[in-house]
MINU-509474 format. One record per residue (C-alpha): residue number from 1; residue in one letter; z, y, x. Coordinates in nm, 4 decimals, decimal comma. Layout:
> pos_code_zz_yy_xx
> NUM_A_Z_Y_X
...
end
This chain:
> pos_code_zz_yy_xx
> 1_M_-0,0015_0,0165_-0,0039
> 2_K_-0,1117_0,3346_0,1491
> 3_L_0,0512_0,6420_0,0403
> 4_K_-0,0389_1,0182_0,1258
> 5_F_0,2510_1,2325_0,2266
> 6_T_0,3537_1,5647_0,3558
> 7_K_0,6371_1,6410_0,6017
> 8_M_0,8101_1,9689_0,5322
> 9_H_1,1471_2,1402_0,6102
> 10_G_1,3707_2,4101_0,4832
> 11_A_1,5786_2,5723_0,7765
> 12_G_1,5472_2,2334_0,9786
> 13_N_1,6330_2,0092_0,6762
> 14_D_1,3431_1,7942_0,6653
> 15_F_1,1724_1,6071_0,4109
> 16_V_0,8777_1,3589_0,3355
> 17_V_0,7204_1,4627_0,0025
> 18_F_0,5010_1,2236_-0,2161
> 19_N_0,2653_1,3389_-0,5033
> 20_G_0,3586_1,1095_-0,7737
> 21_C_0,1218_1,2824_-1,0013
> 22_D_-0,1911_1,1236_-0,8547
> 23_Q_-0,0677_0,8040_-0,6987
> 24_D_0,1893_0,5400_-0,7934
> 25_I_0,5221_0,5810_-0,6007
> 26_N_0,7475_0,2830_-0,6896
> 27_L_0,9387_0,2277_-0,3562
> 28_T_1,2444_0,0078_-0,2746
> 29_T_1,5698_0,1298_-0,1070
> 30_A_1,4605_-0,0412_0,2125
> 31_Q_1,1137_0,1446_0,1903
> 32_F_1,2931_0,4657_0,1481
> 33_R_1,5205_0,3860_0,4463
> 34_F_1,2062_0,2920_0,6577
> 35_I_1,0266_0,6191_0,5595
> 36_A_1,3420_0,8125_0,6592
> 37_D_1,3955_0,6444_0,9959
> 38_R_1,3226_0,8644_1,2890
> 39_R_1,2071_0,5795_1,5204
> 40_F_1,0351_0,3254_1,3106
> 41_G_0,9303_0,5448_1,0101
> 42_I_0,8258_0,9217_0,9545
> 43_G_1,1714_1,0512_0,9888
> 44_A_1,3443_1,2793_0,7237
> 45_D_1,6917_1,3664_0,5862
> 46_Q_1,5417_1,3250_0,2284
> 47_I_1,2263_1,1970_0,0486
> 48_L_1,1032_1,4098_-0,2264
> 49_I_0,8776_1,2842_-0,5108
> 50_V_0,6731_1,5262_-0,7324
> 51_E_0,6181_1,3820_-1,0787
> 52_K_0,4718_1,4681_-1,4185
> 53_T_0,7109_1,5770_-1,6980
> 54_E_0,6982_1,5143_-2,0688
> 55_K_0,9499_1,8181_-2,1456
> 56_A_0,7784_2,1285_-2,2996
> 57_G_0,7876_2,4290_-2,0660
> 58_I_0,8669_2,2428_-1,7773
> 59_D_0,6151_2,2080_-1,4878
> 60_F_0,7203_1,9040_-1,3150
> 61_R_0,9786_1,6541_-1,2543
> 62_Y_1,1644_1,6441_-0,9004
> 63_R_1,3283_1,3228_-0,7695
> 64_I_1,5342_1,3098_-0,4462
> 65_F_1,6112_1,0225_-0,2109
> 66_N_1,8651_1,0373_0,0767
> 67_A_1,7985_0,8766_0,4107
> 68_D_2,0049_0,5682_0,3006
> 69_G_1,7709_0,5236_-0,0032
> 70_G_2,0105_0,6271_-0,2705
> 71_E_1,8901_0,8774_-0,5327
> 72_V_2,0847_1,1983_-0,5746
> 73_E_2,1019_1,4735_-0,8376
> 74_Q_2,0044_1,7846_-0,6284
> 75_C_1,8942_1,9277_-0,3075
> 76_G_1,8508_2,3166_-0,2453
> 77_N_1,6628_2,3009_0,0664
> 78_G_1,4481_2,0294_-0,0944
> 79_A_1,3755_2,2523_-0,4027
> 80_R_1,2221_2,5173_-0,1857
> 81_A_1,0161_2,2599_-0,0028
> 82_F_0,9165_2,1418_-0,3556
> 83_A_0,8102_2,4975_-0,4735
> 84_R_0,5958_2,5550_-0,1662
> 85_Y_0,4265_2,2026_-0,2094
> 86_V_0,3110_2,2531_-0,5436
> 87_T_0,2060_2,6008_-0,4897
> 88_D_0,0307_2,5640_-0,1489
> 89_F_-0,1562_2,2468_-0,2900
> 90_K_-0,2538_2,4478_-0,6092
> 91_M_-0,0892_2,2049_-0,8384
> 92_T_0,0443_2,5038_-1,0428
> 93_S_-0,0130_2,9028_-1,0421
> 94_H_0,3152_2,9500_-1,2256
> 95_N_0,5853_3,1818_-1,0652
> 96_P_0,8562_3,0800_-1,1297
> 97_V_0,8142_2,7183_-1,1434
> 98_R_1,0470_2,5178_-1,3762
> 99_V_1,1407_2,1913_-1,2671
> 100_E_1,3356_1,8841_-1,4065
> 101_T_1,5866_1,7311_-1,1775
> 102_K_1,8471_1,4636_-1,2468
> 103_A_2,0980_1,7644_-1,2473
> 104_G_1,9127_1,9541_-1,5031
> 105_I_1,6438_2,2357_-1,5063
> 106_I_1,6022_2,4564_-1,2063
> 107_E_1,3805_2,7627_-1,1667
> 108_L_1,2012_2,8483_-0,8335
> 109_F_1,0529_3,1770_-0,7346
> 110_I_0,7987_3,2374_-0,4601
> 111_E_0,8566_3,5742_-0,2923
> 112_N_0,6102_3,7863_-0,1348
> 113_N_0,7288_3,7112_0,2147
> 114_G_0,6535_3,3214_0,1651
> 115_T_1,0388_3,2462_0,1121
> 116_V_1,1534_3,1029_-0,2008
> 117_T_1,4443_3,1664_-0,4344
> 118_V_1,5912_2,8936_-0,6336
> 119_N_1,8004_2,9412_-0,9413
> 120_M_2,0626_2,6614_-0,8693
> 121_G_2,2440_2,7005_-1,1913
> 122_K_2,6156_2,7564_-1,2510
> 123_P_2,8713_2,5954_-1,0167
> 124_E_3,0952_2,3356_-1,1940
> 125_F_3,4736_2,3268_-1,1355
> 126_A_3,6041_2,0914_-1,3814
> 127_L_3,7202_1,8038_-1,1661
> 128_A_3,6361_1,5342_-1,3836
> 129_R_3,2630_1,6530_-1,3855
> 130_I_3,2451_1,6824_-0,9976
> 131_P_3,3897_1,4251_-0,9899
> 132_F_3,7162_1,4397_-0,7985
> 133_D_4,0532_1,2720_-0,8685
> 134_A_4,3424_1,5049_-0,8167
> 135_N_4,5988_1,2651_-0,9687
> 136_G_4,9240_1,2881_-0,7700
> 137_L_4,7971_1,5948_-0,5813
> 138_K_4,9700_1,9450_-0,5772
> 139_G_4,6869_2,2074_-0,5499
> 140_T_4,7541_2,5511_-0,4128
> 141_P_4,6253_2,8422_-0,6168
> 142_T_4,4214_3,0804_-0,3795
> 143_G_4,2357_3,3725_-0,5478
> 144_D_4,0502_3,2137_-0,8358
> 145_D_4,0265_2,8835_-0,6606
> 146_I_4,2622_2,5848_-0,6257
> 147_V_4,2814_2,4378_-0,2712
> 148_W_4,3571_2,0724_-0,2611
> 149_P_4,5148_1,8570_0,0175
> 150_L_4,2925_1,5709_0,1298
> 151_L_4,4605_1,3122_0,3577
> 152_L_4,2219_1,1459_0,6102
> 153_D_4,3716_0,8314_0,7423
> 154_N_4,1995_0,5448_0,9648
> 155_E_4,2268_0,4135_1,3103
> 156_S_4,0757_0,7383_1,4421
> 157_V_4,2269_1,0170_1,2727
> 158_S_4,5411_1,0888_1,0572
> 159_Q_4,5543_1,4321_0,9132
> 160_E_4,5889_1,6249_0,6001
> 161_I_4,2998_1,9063_0,5319
> 162_D_4,2551_2,1653_0,2744
> 163_I_3,9487_2,1585_0,0696
> 164_S_3,7753_2,3465_-0,2197
> 165_V_3,5810_2,1172_-0,4438
> 166_V_3,2654_2,2363_-0,6384
> 167_S_2,9709_2,0667_-0,7834
> 168_M_2,6306_2,2380_-0,7511
> 169_G_2,4627_1,9481_-0,9251
> 170_N_2,6023_1,7197_-0,6515
> 171_P_2,9666_1,7234_-0,5409
> 172_H_3,1066_1,9123_-0,2280
> 173_A_3,4496_1,9383_-0,0311
> 174_V_3,4467_2,2744_0,1559
> 175_Q_3,7113_2,3422_0,4350
> 176_V_3,7457_2,6493_0,6252
> 177_V_3,7378_2,6115_1,0044
> 178_R_3,8297_2,8373_1,3006
> 179_N_3,5384_2,7627_1,5116
> 180_I_3,2154_2,5725_1,3696
> 181_D_3,1054_2,4491_1,7223
> 182_E_3,4503_2,2670_1,7695
> 183_A_3,4787_2,1340_1,4119
> 184_P_3,5182_1,7543_1,3865
> 185_V_3,2225_1,7141_1,1733
> 186_I_3,1163_1,3808_1,3083
> 187_L_3,4702_1,2355_1,2822
> 188_Q_3,5798_1,3784_0,9566
> 189_G_3,2561_1,3751_0,7735
> 190_P_3,2287_0,9853_0,7034
> 191_L_3,5937_1,0059_0,5909
> 192_I_3,5505_1,2762_0,3363
> 193_E_3,2169_1,1453_0,2160
> 194_N_3,3554_0,8179_0,1572
> 195_H_3,7191_0,9298_0,0296
> 196_K_3,8457_0,7179_-0,2538
> 197_R_3,9192_1,0460_-0,4533
> 198_F_3,5355_1,1043_-0,4696
> 199_P_3,4184_0,8155_-0,6777
> 200_N_3,0615_0,9330_-0,6292
> 201_R_3,1169_1,0087_-0,2663
> 202_V_3,0823_1,3748_-0,1639
> 203_N_2,9098_1,6295_0,0810
> 204_A_3,1552_1,7440_0,3431
> 205_G_3,1163_2,1224_0,4294
> 206_F_3,2819_2,2957_0,7262
> 207_M_3,2744_2,6733_0,7024
> 208_E_3,3422_2,9440_0,9644
> 209_I_3,3942_3,2988_0,8158
> 210_E_3,2427_3,5567_1,0374
> 211_N_3,2977_3,8589_0,7984
> 212_R_3,2979_3,9128_0,4119
> 213_H_2,9211_3,8538_0,3944
> 214_S_2,8451_3,6082_0,6480
> 215_I_2,9398_3,2544_0,7361
> 216_R_2,8474_2,9663_0,9804
> 217_L_2,8097_2,6252_0,8177
> 218_R_2,7852_2,2717_0,9089
> 219_V_2,7457_2,0093_0,6299
> 220_F_2,7975_1,6099_0,6779
> 221_E_2,5743_1,5113_0,3529
> 222_R_2,6342_1,2144_0,1437
> 223_G_2,3778_0,9441_0,2400
> 224_A_2,2295_1,1449_0,5177
> 225_G_2,4865_1,2455_0,7615
> 226_E_2,4876_1,5814_0,9288
> 227_T_2,1790_1,7694_0,8760
> 228_L_2,0493_2,1116_1,0327
> 229_A_2,1019_2,2937_0,6808
> 230_C_2,2004_2,1923_0,3448
> 231_G_2,0927_2,4057_0,0393
> 232_T_2,3446_2,2923_-0,2161
> 233_G_2,6068_2,2995_0,0728
> 234_A_2,5358_2,6598_0,1549
> 235_C_2,5920_2,7334_-0,2235
> 236_A_2,8935_2,5546_-0,2541
> 237_A_3,0423_2,7358_0,0563
> 238_A_2,9605_3,0643_-0,0586
> 239_V_3,1208_2,9942_-0,4020
> 240_A_3,4353_2,8467_-0,2642
> 241_G_3,4594_3,1536_-0,0258
> 242_I_3,3955_3,3998_-0,2806
> 243_R_3,6489_3,2223_-0,5299
> 244_R_3,9384_3,2206_-0,2547
> 245_G_3,8698_3,5851_-0,1968
> 246_L_3,7442_3,5409_0,1615
> 247_L_3,3773_3,6409_0,0843
> 248_D_3,1720_3,8819_-0,1285
> 249_S_2,8230_3,8404_-0,2617
> 250_P_2,5657_3,8096_-0,1047
> 251_V_2,6464_3,5690_0,1611
> 252_T_2,4416_3,5023_0,4611
> 253_V_2,4834_3,1284_0,5529
> 254_K_2,3927_3,0573_0,9127
> 255_A_2,3107_2,6927_0,9523
> 256_R_2,1989_2,5037_1,2592
> 257_G_1,8401_2,5097_1,1426
> 258_G_1,8031_2,8538_0,9951
> 259_I_1,9523_3,1058_0,7592
> 260_L_1,9935_3,1093_0,3828
> 261_E_2,1030_3,3936_0,1662
> 262_I_2,3351_3,3091_-0,1293
> 263_A_2,4114_3,5213_-0,4103
> 264_W_2,6948_3,4762_-0,6816
> 265_N_2,8375_3,7220_-0,9206
> 266_G_3,1258_3,4909_-1,0303
> 267_Y_3,2313_3,2561_-1,3105
> 268_G_2,9583_3,2021_-1,5752
> 269_H_2,6718_3,3388_-1,3473
> 270_D_2,4049_3,1270_-1,1834
> 271_V_2,3919_3,0755_-0,7934
> 272_M_2,0719_3,2246_-0,6396
> 273_M_1,9548_3,0894_-0,2957
> 274_T_1,6835_3,2270_-0,0929
> 275_G_1,5314_3,0623_0,2229
> 276_P_1,2233_2,9405_0,3985
> 277_A_1,0133_2,6312_0,3465
> 278_V_0,7470_2,5185_0,5764
> 279_I_0,4737_2,2588_0,5767
> 280_V_0,4520_2,0699_0,9086
> 281_F_0,1845_1,8126_0,8749
> 282_N_0,0196_1,5795_0,6399
> 283_G_-0,0515_1,2048_0,6769
> 284_E_-0,0697_0,8611_0,5267
> 285_I_0,1709_0,5818_0,5750
> 286_D_0,0957_0,2062_0,5058
> 287_L_0,4045_0,0398_0,3362
end
């Protein structure tokens, strides 16, 4: 089975995009893992699939698979890549592009300078909907947020960290660190991702605050490991910082792969994310 694909990235978060509108995409978990493998496959943090939708007023359906083959609800950097893909390949002339995802409907705006702004929707704070099990924990009210203690305990580490929990269509645990370069992302990331208090696993964000409008961020993504950028992670970190009273909108998020701009006007408002999306090359793979 030969499939045409496009390799893309958004601030270093890289993707393989398949057009499921004109070719049948029915891949197994093992095939997704092979495609994402950086030595034996194409290499990607996520695989994106463009599909037709039956919903009125919606342009496309958008599916996201992590490098481990698991399907996930949302990917902000992937959404920007999706918008550039369907626009650059003239699959639509709409602007904004309205897209159906597993997490709901999102709107993608192509800016004049080539960047893409994504309406990421409203953040979710209800613990049962994130989901996060806080049974037996005592949270600390911090600004408009509640900061929760999370015990990390295995043969390599035994410590308690403080996190904000929020969903941007997918779950995030955000902690503030003093120096992002020294943060124990690789050590703590898997422990947070697979913590029993997150039944659907979680993305682990490590945020260093530079000033009230700027942060540095690293994210250990659920099913992908640390990536060079994470769009939903940038949104979650900015929202958490604003709710804690540490940040003001808009927030510049400096990831290792590039810069994202996040705007959020508080509870009840949608989160807007702006950043780059780039086509790297096109190809064909035999699976």
